[in-house]
C-alpha positions as CSV (number, residue, x, y, z in Angstrom):
1,M,-54.8,46.5,-16.4
2,D,-56.1,45.9,-19.8
3,F,-56.8,42.7,-21.5
4,E,-53.4,42.4,-23.2
5,E,-51.6,42.7,-19.9
6,Y,-53.8,40.1,-18.3
7,K,-53.2,37.8,-21.3
8,E,-49.4,38.3,-21.1
9,L,-49.4,37.6,-17.3
10,A,-51.5,34.5,-17.8
11,L,-49.1,33.2,-20.5
12,K,-46.1,33.7,-18.3
13,R,-47.8,31.8,-15.4
14,A,-48.8,29.1,-17.8
15,K,-45.2,28.7,-19.1
16,I,-44.0,28.5,-15.5
17,A,-46.6,25.8,-14.7
18,I,-45.8,23.8,-17.8
19,N,-42.0,24.0,-17.2
20,T,-42.5,22.9,-13.6
21,G,-44.7,20.0,-14.7
22,V,-42.1,18.9,-17.3
23,L,-39.3,19.0,-14.7
24,I,-41.4,16.9,-12.3
25,I,-42.2,14.4,-15.0
26,V,-38.5,14.2,-16.1
27,F,-37.3,13.7,-12.6
28,S,-40.0,11.1,-11.9
29,V,-39.0,9.1,-15.0
30,V,-35.3,9.2,-14.1
31,W,-36.1,8.1,-10.6
32,L,-38.3,5.2,-11.8
33,L,-35.6,4.1,-14.2
34,Q,-33.0,4.2,-11.5
35,V,-35.1,2.2,-9.1
36,G,-36.0,-0.3,-11.8
37,L,-32.6,-0.7,-13.3
38,F,-30.3,-0.1,-10.3
39,P,-32.2,-0.8,-7.2
40,D,-29.1,-0.9,-4.9
41,L,-27.4,2.2,-6.3
42,F,-28.1,4.4,-3.3
43,D,-28.5,1.6,-0.7
44,P,-27.0,3.0,2.5
45,A,-26.0,-0.4,3.9
46,P,-24.8,-2.8,1.2
47,E,-24.9,-6.5,2.2
48,I,-21.5,-7.8,3.3
49,V,-20.7,-11.2,1.9
50,A,-18.3,-13.6,3.6
51,M,-15.1,-14.5,1.7
52,D,-14.9,-18.0,0.3
53,T,-11.9,-19.6,1.9
54,T,-12.1,-23.0,0.4
55,N,-9.2,-22.5,-2.0
56,V,-7.0,-20.4,0.3
57,Q,-3.4,-21.7,0.5
58,E,-2.6,-22.4,4.2
59,E,1.2,-22.7,3.9
60,Y,3.3,-19.6,3.2
61,I,5.5,-20.3,0.1
62,P,7.9,-17.7,-1.3
63,S,7.1,-16.9,-4.9
64,T,10.4,-15.3,-5.7
65,T,13.6,-17.2,-6.5
66,I,17.1,-15.9,-6.9
67,D,18.7,-16.1,-10.4
68,S,22.4,-16.7,-10.1
69,A,22.9,-14.3,-13.0
70,D,21.6,-11.5,-10.7
71,V,24.1,-12.2,-7.9
72,V,27.4,-10.2,-7.9
73,D,29.8,-10.6,-5.0
74,G,27.1,-12.2,-2.9
75,I,24.7,-9.3,-3.4
76,H,21.4,-9.8,-5.3
77,Q,21.6,-6.8,-7.7
78,P,17.9,-6.1,-8.2
79,T,17.2,-5.9,-4.5
80,G,20.6,-5.1,-2.9
81,L,20.1,-7.9,-0.4
82,I,22.9,-10.2,0.8
83,V,22.4,-13.7,-0.7
84,D,22.1,-16.2,2.2
85,K,19.7,-18.7,3.7
86,G,16.4,-16.9,4.1
87,V,16.9,-14.1,1.5
88,E,13.9,-15.3,-0.5
89,D,11.6,-15.2,2.5
90,V,12.9,-11.6,3.3
91,M,12.3,-10.6,-0.3
92,V,8.7,-11.8,-0.4
93,T,7.7,-10.8,3.2
94,C,9.4,-7.5,3.6
95,G,9.1,-6.5,-0.1
96,A,5.3,-7.1,0.0
97,C,4.9,-3.8,2.0
98,H,7.9,-1.6,1.4
99,S,11.1,-1.2,-0.5
100,L,13.9,-3.6,0.4
101,N,16.1,-0.5,0.8
102,L,14.5,-0.2,4.2
103,V,16.2,-3.5,5.1
104,T,19.6,-2.8,3.5
105,Q,20.0,0.6,5.0
106,N,19.2,-0.4,8.6
107,R,21.2,-2.4,11.1
108,A,20.0,-4.2,14.3
109,T,20.7,-7.2,16.4
110,R,18.4,-10.2,16.1
111,E,16.4,-8.8,19.1
112,G,16.3,-5.4,17.5
113,W,14.9,-6.9,14.3
114,K,12.3,-8.8,16.4
115,D,11.3,-5.5,18.0
116,I,10.9,-3.9,14.6
117,I,8.7,-6.8,13.4
118,V,6.5,-6.6,16.5
119,W,6.2,-2.8,15.9
120,M,5.1,-3.4,12.3
121,Q,2.6,-6.0,13.4
122,E,1.2,-3.7,16.1
123,T,1.1,-0.5,14.0
124,Q,1.5,-1.3,10.3
125,K,-0.8,-4.3,10.0
126,L,2.0,-6.8,9.3
127,W,0.6,-10.3,9.5
128,D,1.8,-13.1,11.7
129,L,4.9,-14.6,10.0
130,G,4.4,-18.0,11.6
131,P,7.4,-20.3,11.3
132,K,9.0,-18.0,8.7
133,E,9.7,-15.4,11.5
134,E,12.6,-17.4,12.8
135,V,14.1,-17.8,9.3
136,I,13.7,-14.1,8.7
137,L,15.2,-13.1,12.1
138,D,18.1,-15.4,11.6
139,Y,18.8,-13.9,8.2
140,L,18.5,-10.2,9.3
141,G,20.4,-10.8,12.6
142,K,23.3,-12.4,10.7
143,N,23.5,-10.2,7.6
144,Y,22.2,-6.8,8.8
145,A,23.7,-6.7,12.4
146,P,25.3,-3.6,13.7
147,E,28.8,-3.1,12.4
148,N,31.3,-2.1,15.1
149,E,33.5,0.0,13.0
150,G,34.3,2.5,15.7
151,R,36.3,5.6,14.8
152,R,38.2,5.9,11.6
153,P,42.0,5.3,11.9
154,N,44.2,8.3,12.4
155,L,45.6,9.9,9.3
156,V,49.2,9.4,8.6
157,V,50.8,12.5,7.1
158,E,53.9,11.8,5.0
159,E,54.8,15.3,4.3
160,W,53.5,18.6,5.6
161,Y,53.1,21.7,3.4
162,H,53.8,25.0,5.0
163,L,51.5,27.8,4.0
164,N,52.7,31.3,3.9
């Protein structure tokens, strides 16, 4: 190897060393800024703070009211629910988690509705309804009970057509 080749090799190695040093300095500065400005950014176990319950409302109060303009033939048009005692509680409680169509499309006895509520509490994280549970069960058991329609009536044929 002659002098020019040694010189070229030394320059390549020097460039690699300088670039490595610059990268180390840049990463060090970024790390120091992160630690200084955002010390908890990569904290694996953030502190859990207890919720302040001083202003929590204890009594369950429905926040939805029925406007008489929305009621047609005893049906609340925006929700499809039958308007009766307890409908507002059903709107607020049931409508908090799912569409009220799930109420209107199903039928069950009062005991059946109770089983559905217990199932939702055990598997779907439904909260304890407290004294409102009786109001809701009374409403659902009365207005969405099974309908015993049975079989359709026989057809009465007035005139038969003969096909050829």
